[in-house]
C-alpha positions in Angstrom: 255.3 143.1 183.4 257.9 144.4 181.1 257.9 146.7 178.6 257.4 144.4 175.8 254.3 143.2 177.9 253.3 146.4 179.5 253.3 148.1 176.2 250.7 146.1 174.8 248.4 146.2 176.9 248.6 150.1 177.5 248.2 150.5 173.5 245.0 148.2 173.5 244.1 150.1 176.9 243.3 152.8 174.5 242.1 151.3 171.6 239.9 149.8 174.0 238.4 153.0 175.2 237.9 154.5 171.5 236.4 151.3 170.7 234.3 151.9 173.2 233.6 155.3 173.5 232.5 154.7 169.7 230.5 151.8 170.2 228.5 153.4 173.1 227.7 156.3 170.9 226.2 154.1 168.1 224.4 152.2 170.6 222.6 154.7 172.4 222.6 156.7 168.8 223.6 160.4 171.1 226.1 161.5 168.0 225.0 162.0 164.3 228.3 161.3 163.1 228.2 157.6 165.2 228.3 155.2 161.8 230.7 157.3 160.0 232.9 157.4 162.9 232.9 153.5 163.1 233.3 152.9 159.5 236.3 155.2 159.5 238.0 153.2 162.3 237.4 150.3 160.8 238.2 151.1 157.2 241.5 152.7 158.5 242.6 149.3 160.6 241.8 147.4 157.1 243.6 149.9 155.1 246.9 149.9 157.7 246.9 146.4 157.4 247.2 145.9 154.0 250.1 148.0 153.7 251.5 146.8 156.7 251.3 143.3 155.1 251.1 144.1 150.8 253.6 147.0 150.5 257.0 145.2 152.3 256.1 141.6 151.0 255.8 143.4 147.7 259.1 145.7 148.6 261.1 142.1 149.7 261.0 141.1 146.4 261.7 143.2 143.8 264.6 145.3 146.2 267.5 143.5 147.7 268.3 146.5 150.9 264.4 145.6 151.8 265.3 142.3 152.0 267.7 143.3 154.3 266.3 145.1 156.2 263.2 143.3 156.7 266.0 140.7 158.7 266.1 143.1 161.3 262.7 144.6 161.9 260.6 143.8 164.8 257.7 141.5 163.9 254.8 141.2 166.8 254.7 137.8 168.1 251.0 136.2 169.1 251.7 137.0 172.6 251.9 140.6 172.3 248.2 140.4 170.1 247.2 139.2 173.4 248.0 141.8 175.9 246.9 144.7 172.8 243.2 142.8 173.6 243.4 141.8 177.2 244.3 145.5 177.7 241.2 146.9 175.4 239.1 144.1 177.5 239.8 145.5 180.9 240.1 149.2 179.8 236.5 148.8 178.7 235.0 146.5 181.9 236.8 149.0 184.5 235.4 151.8 181.8 231.8 150.5 182.1 231.8 149.6 185.7 233.3 153.1 186.6 230.3 154.7 184.4 227.8 152.7 184.9 228.1 151.2 188.6 227.9 147.5 187.7 228.9 144.7 185.7 225.5 144.5 183.1 
């Protein structure tokens, strides 16, 4: 694996473990803040996605220096998103098998 495939995989694995932890808390009812944590997690990602999409598009239309900067910015590829999802699934599956001792 290269840096361009390993980094998204590791990031996805970490995010997958966080999501697994929050879902586990939600399913088992072990924490009072589990619903709030899940809502905050989802809202933060929706807000970040909105900021990532709206702010640069608005700025690129208004400011010439932002248009020049946008030409040189990194744009994630679909393969990187697939690596992130694969890392999340892999980490969640391995953790589940280790903790519960089985697939189900």
